[in-house]
Structure formats: structure tokens, C-alpha cells
C-alpha positions as CSV (number, residue, x, y, z in Angstrom):
1,M,12.8,54.0,-9.2
2,S,11.2,56.7,-6.9
3,T,7.8,58.4,-7.3
4,H,7.2,61.8,-6.2
5,L,3.7,63.4,-6.3
6,V,3.4,66.8,-8.7
7,S,0.3,68.6,-7.4
8,K,0.7,71.9,-9.7
9,Y,-2.0,70.6,-11.7
10,L,-4.5,71.0,-8.6
11,S,-4.4,74.7,-8.5
12,G,-7.7,76.1,-8.6
13,F,-8.9,73.1,-6.8
14,V,-7.1,72.4,-3.8
15,K,-4.8,74.8,-2.0
16,E,-1.6,74.0,-0.5
17,S,-3.0,75.3,3.0
18,E,-5.6,72.6,2.7
19,I,-3.4,69.9,2.1
20,L,-1.3,70.8,5.3
21,A,-4.4,71.2,7.5
22,M,-4.9,67.5,6.7
23,Q,-1.7,66.9,8.9
24,S,-3.3,66.0,12.1
25,E,-5.7,63.6,10.5
26,V,-2.7,61.9,8.7
27,D,-0.9,61.6,11.9
28,K,-3.8,60.1,13.8
29,A,-4.5,57.5,10.8
30,H,-0.8,56.7,10.8
31,D,-0.8,56.1,14.6
32,L,-3.9,53.8,14.4
33,L,-2.4,51.7,11.6
34,H,0.9,51.2,13.0
35,S,-0.3,50.6,16.7
36,Q,-2.4,48.0,14.9
37,K,-5.5,48.9,17.3
38,G,-8.2,49.6,14.5
39,L,-10.6,47.4,12.8
40,G,-9.2,44.8,10.5
41,N,-5.7,44.6,12.5
42,D,-5.6,41.0,11.9
43,Y,-4.7,41.4,8.2
44,L,-2.0,44.4,8.7
45,G,1.0,41.7,8.1
46,W,1.7,43.7,4.8
47,L,2.7,46.8,6.5
48,N,6.3,45.2,7.2
49,L,6.2,42.5,4.5
50,P,9.1,43.8,2.4
51,S,11.4,43.4,5.5
52,D,9.5,40.7,7.6
53,Y,9.0,37.8,5.3
54,D,9.9,34.1,5.5
55,K,13.6,34.0,4.0
56,D,13.4,30.4,3.9
57,E,10.3,30.3,1.8
58,F,11.7,33.0,-0.3
59,L,14.9,30.5,-1.4
60,R,12.2,27.8,-2.1
61,I,10.3,30.3,-4.3
62,K,13.4,31.0,-6.4
63,S,14.1,27.2,-6.7
64,A,10.7,26.4,-7.8
65,A,10.8,29.0,-10.1
66,E,14.3,27.5,-11.7
67,K,12.8,24.3,-11.9
68,I,9.8,25.6,-13.7
69,I,11.8,27.7,-16.0
70,K,13.8,24.6,-16.8
71,N,11.0,22.0,-17.5
72,S,8.1,23.9,-19.0
73,Q,7.2,25.8,-21.7
74,V,4.2,27.3,-20.1
75,L,3.1,28.0,-16.5
76,I,-0.8,28.2,-15.8
77,V,-1.5,30.5,-12.7
78,V,-4.9,29.5,-11.5
79,G,-6.3,32.5,-9.0
80,I,-8.8,35.1,-8.9
81,G,-8.9,38.7,-7.6
82,G,-5.5,39.2,-5.5
83,S,-4.5,36.1,-6.3
84,Y,-3.5,36.8,-9.8
85,L,-3.8,40.6,-10.4
86,G,-0.6,41.8,-8.5
87,A,1.6,39.1,-10.2
88,R,-0.1,39.8,-13.9
89,A,0.5,43.6,-13.4
90,A,4.3,43.1,-12.1
91,I,5.0,40.8,-15.1
92,E,3.2,43.1,-17.8
93,F,4.7,46.3,-16.4
94,I,8.0,45.1,-15.9
95,K,8.4,42.9,-19.1
96,S,5.9,43.9,-21.5
97,S,2.0,43.3,-22.0
98,N,3.1,41.1,-25.1
99,Y,5.3,38.9,-22.8
100,N,3.8,35.8,-24.0
101,L,4.7,36.9,-27.5
102,L,8.1,38.0,-27.2
103,E,11.4,35.6,-27.9
104,K,12.6,34.8,-24.3
105,D,14.1,31.8,-22.3
106,T,11.5,31.9,-19.6
107,P,8.0,29.9,-20.1
108,N,4.9,31.8,-21.3
109,I,2.5,32.6,-18.4
110,Y,-1.0,32.3,-18.8
111,F,-3.7,33.2,-16.1
112,T,-7.1,31.5,-15.4
113,G,-9.5,30.6,-12.8
114,N,-10.6,34.2,-12.9
115,S,-14.2,33.8,-14.4
116,I,-16.4,31.0,-15.2
117,S,-16.3,31.1,-19.1
118,S,-15.8,27.9,-20.7
119,D,-14.4,29.6,-23.8
120,S,-11.6,31.2,-22.0
121,L,-10.8,28.1,-20.0
122,S,-10.7,26.1,-23.5
123,E,-8.2,28.6,-24.9
124,I,-5.8,28.0,-22.2
125,I,-6.0,24.2,-22.6
126,E,-5.2,24.8,-26.5
127,L,-2.4,26.7,-25.6
128,C,-1.0,24.1,-23.7
129,E,-1.5,21.4,-26.5
130,G,2.2,19.9,-27.3
131,K,3.8,22.0,-24.5
132,D,5.2,21.1,-21.4
133,F,3.5,22.8,-18.6
134,S,3.2,23.4,-14.8
135,V,0.5,24.8,-12.9
136,N,0.5,27.1,-10.0
137,V,-2.9,27.1,-7.8
138,I,-3.6,29.9,-5.6
139,S,-6.5,29.7,-3.3
140,K,-6.5,30.1,0.4
141,S,-9.3,27.7,0.9
142,G,-9.4,25.9,-2.4
143,T,-13.3,26.3,-2.6
144,T,-13.8,29.5,-4.4
145,T,-15.6,28.6,-7.4
146,E,-13.8,29.9,-10.2
147,P,-10.2,28.9,-9.2
148,A,-11.4,25.4,-8.0
149,I,-13.0,24.7,-11.5
150,A,-10.1,25.6,-13.4
151,F,-7.7,23.7,-11.0
152,R,-9.9,20.5,-11.4
153,V,-9.4,20.9,-15.4
154,M,-5.7,21.7,-15.2
155,R,-5.1,18.8,-13.0
156,K,-6.9,16.3,-15.1
157,M,-4.8,17.4,-18.0
158,L,-1.7,17.1,-16.1
159,M,-2.5,13.5,-15.0
160,E,-3.4,12.4,-18.7
161,R,-0.1,13.9,-20.0
162,Y,2.3,13.0,-17.2
163,G,0.7,10.4,-15.0
164,D,2.5,9.6,-11.7
165,K,5.0,12.5,-12.5
166,A,1.9,15.2,-12.7
167,F,2.6,15.9,-8.8
168,D,6.0,17.2,-9.8
169,R,4.4,20.0,-11.9
170,I,1.9,21.4,-9.7
171,F,2.6,24.3,-7.1
172,V,0.1,25.1,-4.4
173,T,0.0,28.5,-2.8
174,T,-2.5,28.3,0.1
175,D,-2.9,28.5,3.8
176,K,-0.4,27.2,5.9
177,S,-2.1,24.5,7.9
178,K,-5.7,24.3,7.2
179,G,-8.3,24.3,4.3
180,T,-9.4,21.7,1.8
181,L,-6.8,22.6,-0.7
182,K,-3.9,22.5,1.8
183,A,-5.0,19.2,3.1
184,F,-5.4,17.8,-0.5
185,S,-1.9,19.0,-1.4
186,D,-0.5,17.3,1.5
187,T,-2.1,14.1,0.7
188,Q,-0.8,14.4,-3.1
189,G,2.9,15.4,-2.3
190,Y,2.4,19.0,-4.1
191,E,5.0,21.4,-3.2
192,T,2.9,24.2,-1.0
193,F,3.6,27.9,-0.3
194,V,2.0,30.0,2.0
195,V,-0.6,32.7,2.2
196,P,0.1,34.5,5.4
197,D,-2.9,34.5,7.7
198,N,-2.1,38.3,8.5
199,V,-2.1,39.5,4.7
200,G,-5.2,40.1,2.7
201,G,-5.3,38.6,-0.8
202,R,-5.1,41.9,-2.4
203,Y,-2.0,43.1,-0.6
204,S,-0.3,39.5,-1.2
205,V,1.8,40.1,-4.2
206,L,5.0,40.3,-2.0
207,T,4.3,36.9,-0.8
208,S,4.6,33.4,-2.6
209,V,1.2,34.6,-4.2
210,G,3.1,37.0,-6.6
211,L,6.5,36.2,-6.2
212,L,6.5,32.9,-7.7
213,P,4.8,33.7,-11.1
214,I,6.8,37.0,-11.2
215,A,10.1,34.9,-10.7
216,V,9.0,32.4,-13.1
217,A,8.9,35.3,-15.7
218,G,12.6,36.0,-15.0
219,I,12.1,39.1,-12.9
220,D,14.9,39.7,-10.0
221,I,12.6,39.3,-7.0
222,D,15.6,40.0,-4.8
223,A,15.6,43.5,-6.5
224,L,11.9,43.7,-5.9
225,M,12.0,43.1,-2.4
226,K,14.7,45.7,-2.0
227,G,12.7,48.3,-4.0
228,A,9.9,47.7,-1.5
229,Q,12.2,47.9,1.5
230,D,13.3,51.1,0.3
231,A,9.6,52.3,-0.1
232,Q,8.6,51.2,3.1
233,R,11.7,53.4,5.1
234,D,10.8,56.4,2.6
235,F,7.2,56.5,3.4
236,L,7.3,55.8,7.3
237,N,7.2,59.5,8.0
238,T,4.2,61.5,8.2
239,D,5.0,64.7,6.8
240,L,2.8,65.8,4.2
241,K,5.7,68.2,2.6
242,S,7.8,64.8,1.8
243,N,5.8,61.9,2.1
244,S,4.1,61.6,-1.3
245,C,2.1,58.4,-0.1
246,Y,0.2,60.5,2.7
247,R,0.1,63.5,0.3
248,Y,-1.6,61.6,-2.2
249,A,-4.1,60.1,0.5
250,A,-4.8,63.8,1.9
251,I,-5.4,64.9,-1.7
252,R,-7.8,62.3,-2.3
253,N,-9.5,62.9,0.8
254,I,-10.0,66.6,0.1
255,L,-11.2,65.9,-3.2
256,Y,-14.0,63.3,-2.2
257,R,-15.2,66.1,0.5
258,M,-15.7,68.2,-2.8
259,G,-17.9,65.7,-4.2
260,K,-15.1,64.2,-6.7
261,N,-16.1,60.7,-6.0
262,I,-14.7,58.8,-9.4
263,E,-11.1,58.4,-9.7
264,L,-9.7,57.8,-13.2
265,M,-6.4,56.1,-13.0
266,V,-4.3,56.8,-16.1
267,S,-1.2,55.9,-17.6
268,Y,0.6,56.7,-20.9
269,E,2.1,53.3,-21.1
270,P,-0.1,50.3,-22.1
271,S,2.2,48.2,-19.9
272,F,0.4,49.9,-17.1
273,A,-3.0,48.6,-18.1
274,L,-2.9,45.7,-15.7
275,M,-1.5,47.9,-13.0
276,N,-4.6,49.9,-13.2
277,E,-6.8,46.8,-12.9
278,W,-4.8,46.0,-9.6
279,L,-5.4,49.5,-8.3
280,K,-9.0,49.3,-9.2
281,Q,-9.0,46.2,-6.8
282,L,-7.0,47.8,-4.0
283,F,-9.1,50.7,-3.8
284,G,-12.4,49.3,-4.6
285,E,-12.3,46.2,-2.0
286,S,-10.4,48.7,0.6
287,E,-12.8,51.7,0.3
288,G,-16.0,50.5,-0.8
289,K,-17.6,50.3,2.6
290,Q,-20.8,51.4,4.4
291,G,-22.1,53.3,1.3
292,K,-18.9,55.3,1.0
293,G,-15.7,55.4,-1.1
294,I,-14.4,56.7,-4.2
295,F,-15.1,54.7,-7.4
296,P,-12.0,53.4,-8.9
297,A,-11.9,53.5,-13.0
298,S,-9.0,53.6,-15.3
299,A,-7.8,54.5,-18.8
300,I,-4.8,54.4,-21.0
301,F,-4.1,57.5,-22.8
302,S,-3.9,58.6,-25.5
303,T,-5.9,55.5,-26.6
304,D,-9.0,56.3,-24.6
305,L,-8.8,59.8,-25.2
306,H,-10.5,58.7,-28.4
307,S,-13.4,56.9,-26.3
308,L,-13.4,59.0,-22.9
309,G,-12.0,62.3,-23.8
310,Q,-15.1,64.0,-24.4
311,Y,-16.9,63.0,-21.3
312,I,-13.8,63.8,-19.3
313,Q,-13.6,67.4,-20.9
314,Q,-17.4,68.1,-20.7
315,G,-19.3,65.4,-18.8
316,R,-20.3,65.5,-15.0
317,R,-17.9,67.3,-12.8
318,S,-17.9,64.3,-10.2
319,L,-14.2,62.8,-11.3
320,F,-10.7,63.3,-10.8
321,E,-7.5,61.7,-12.5
322,T,-4.1,60.5,-11.2
323,I,-2.0,60.1,-13.9
324,V,1.0,58.0,-13.5
325,I,3.9,59.0,-16.0
326,F,7.6,57.7,-16.4
327,D,10.6,59.9,-17.5
328,K,12.1,57.6,-19.7
329,P,10.5,54.5,-21.6
330,K,12.2,51.0,-21.8
331,K,12.7,51.5,-25.4
332,D,12.5,54.8,-27.5
333,M,12.1,55.3,-31.1
334,T,12.8,58.3,-33.7
335,I,10.1,59.4,-36.0
336,N,11.3,59.2,-39.9
337,S,10.6,61.9,-42.4
338,E,8.4,61.3,-45.5
339,N,8.0,62.6,-48.9
340,P,5.5,63.4,-49.8
341,D,4.3,64.5,-46.6
342,I,0.8,63.0,-46.9
343,D,0.0,63.0,-43.2
344,G,1.3,66.5,-42.5
345,L,3.7,65.1,-39.8
346,N,6.9,65.8,-41.0
347,F,7.4,68.4,-38.5
348,L,7.9,65.7,-35.9
349,A,10.4,64.0,-38.0
350,G,13.6,63.5,-35.9
351,K,11.9,63.7,-32.8
352,K,11.6,60.9,-30.2
353,M,8.1,59.1,-29.7
354,S,8.8,59.8,-26.0
355,Y,8.9,63.5,-26.6
356,V,5.3,63.1,-28.5
357,N,4.1,61.5,-25.7
358,Q,5.2,63.5,-23.1
359,K,3.5,66.5,-25.4
360,A,0.4,64.7,-25.3
361,F,0.2,64.2,-21.6
362,E,1.1,68.0,-21.1
363,G,-1.5,69.1,-23.6
364,T,-4.2,66.7,-22.2
365,V,-3.8,67.6,-18.6
366,L,-4.0,71.2,-19.2
367,A,-7.0,70.7,-21.2
368,H,-8.8,68.4,-18.6
369,T,-7.7,70.8,-15.6
370,D,-9.3,73.6,-17.5
371,G,-12.4,71.8,-18.1
372,G,-12.8,71.4,-14.4
373,V,-11.2,67.8,-13.8
374,P,-8.4,68.1,-11.0
375,N,-5.2,66.0,-11.9
376,I,-3.0,64.5,-9.6
377,V,0.6,63.5,-11.5
378,L,2.7,60.7,-9.9
379,K,5.8,60.8,-11.6
380,S,8.7,58.1,-11.7
């Protein structure tokens, strides 16, 4: 799946000449990033991660996933922030936001350890009752409050259910050699996977942090890595005429300088909702520093048009939208005819729902841009 940026809805806000004028700044940023001489250079392992990763551990991840699929009806993933958002986003987008409700030959996957809510954790415990389950705890140190509490509770459940065999159902993703969780795992005999030292948590989805839960969901992680390698290659050049990634960054920068300091990430597919949540973390944690940064928000259309539409249309002019749309749905439906035509929608009879969704996008983007809201469209 390739993605390209559509900039025609920026007409009246950003000129093409202004975008191309950013080329020198993009070149400097690219050189600083890839020379790894800037601040935070200890955490740039994600740059080459799609091609430069531990192949032996990758095989162990696939083996562990097969084992979990074979002996478990449920996988509990314990983690917070980057330790769960990327994996959950990928599973819900590639499979379904209703993944756990589907008929399938892979385990249900529940995420916990991302809050201190007793109600939420209690519900996870109830969902494991009468089912074989395994746990994947993801934590660099093992002492972060939310996942540490959840892992303590889940470990107790495993011990009560499986006794001495509990260790065989615990998979730990943590530091390679140090930290409380690594030391404890070694003494208990848990299988461990590595959170690389040079990859920050929010960028770690292509490490064992994200790959193990994703593989347990039955997703082809070889194909996932191949797609990431293709993107790594395609986005390596700095030409603002052809590199949608840098073009997007340049446009965001221009809009920010114009006072557009809120970005609303939007998709017309509910399965993209967790991708939006992950994007909010990626942008929020990366840019929100020193009193600066674009505030990341999100919405699913047309759903949220019925709650946020009025503000977007006529509220403060401090926001812009980034729309992610797809050429084809995974599945499509044809709208039927009814007699009598009580809802007045027979004019849509015989049309695909994807056609109506596309028209909703076209109408909305025009209304919002006419209302003073710049729109960047990322089309796949």
C-alpha cells in the first residue's frame, strides 16, 4: 500500500512556491537526522529499523506467537504508551476494531496496564475466566506503576491457574541486560525479548514490542517489515516534489507559522481510530517541548461530524485537518431499495457504501476549507 499527499485542498492557504521554498530547511533537517549529530541521537535506531533488526530474535518472535496461538485462547498484553499503542493500532487497522468479537483461529488480545483503573483490570480478569491465557508484559524497567500493578495481578492469576507451568505462559519484552524486570525474568525462566536501547518507546512497534502481539493476531510480520523497508527506501530522498513524508512535514511547519497550532487527524474508517491515538502520541511526545508544538487531536468521520462538525466549521481558526483516506474498503456493501421510501434514500439504491463515504469526504473537505480550515489529504 503506497501513500501520496494530495495538496489541492490547501489552495488559498499555502502556495506551492512556499512549500518548495522549504527545501533548504528540509535538506538541513535530513542531514542532521541521518548524520545522527543532533540532540537525542542516542535514540535514532528507528531510522534503519526496517532493515537493520535482530533476525534471530525475529524468528523467536514468530515461534513464540505460534506457541501462544496454539495453547492460548487469550493473550494479555501489559504495557503503556508506546508499549501498546502501536501494536493495538496495527491489529485494529489490519484486522478490525472488532477483532476480539470475530470468529478466528487466533487468540483474543486484550491490552491492560495502561491505566490504574480497578474496574478496567477487573474486567480483563473476568474475560480470562475459564480460558487458557498467556501474558506479554512490555516494560523497559519493570517499575512503571501502571504495567507493574497489572503484571503483578496477572502473574498471580497465572500461578494460581497453572502452578509451576506458569513461567511457560509469560513472555517479557524488556531491556537487553539491565533493569528490575530483566533480572526477575532471568531468575524465573521467562522467555525475554529486547527493547533496543537506541529505539524510543513510541517508535518501537517494529521491534518485539509491537511484533509479538501483532503476530499473535495472525498478521504476517514478514510482509509488515517488507512494507516498512519499502517506505524506508521511498522516503530517503529529500525532494519536496516527490517525497510525501517531507512534503507533509514542510506543510505542517508552514501552517504552524501561520498560527495553525492544532492538527485534527481524521479518517473515514473506524478501524483507524487507534492509529489516530498512536499518531497523537508520536506527535505529542516528539513535538511538545519548550513551549512549542502542534497539539494533536483526532476524529473519525462521518461519526464525529455530528459532535465536532460545528466547531470545525465555525469555531476558532487555529486548526488544520490531516485526512487519511483509502481507495478501497476491505469489504463493501450495496445499498438496497425500499418501498415505501420512508427515509428518502432510494436515490442511493444500488450504490456502494464506499461511494457514499467518498462523497461524504468530498463534501466535508470542501465545506471545511471554505470555512477557513486547511486540509492535507493522505491517500492510500
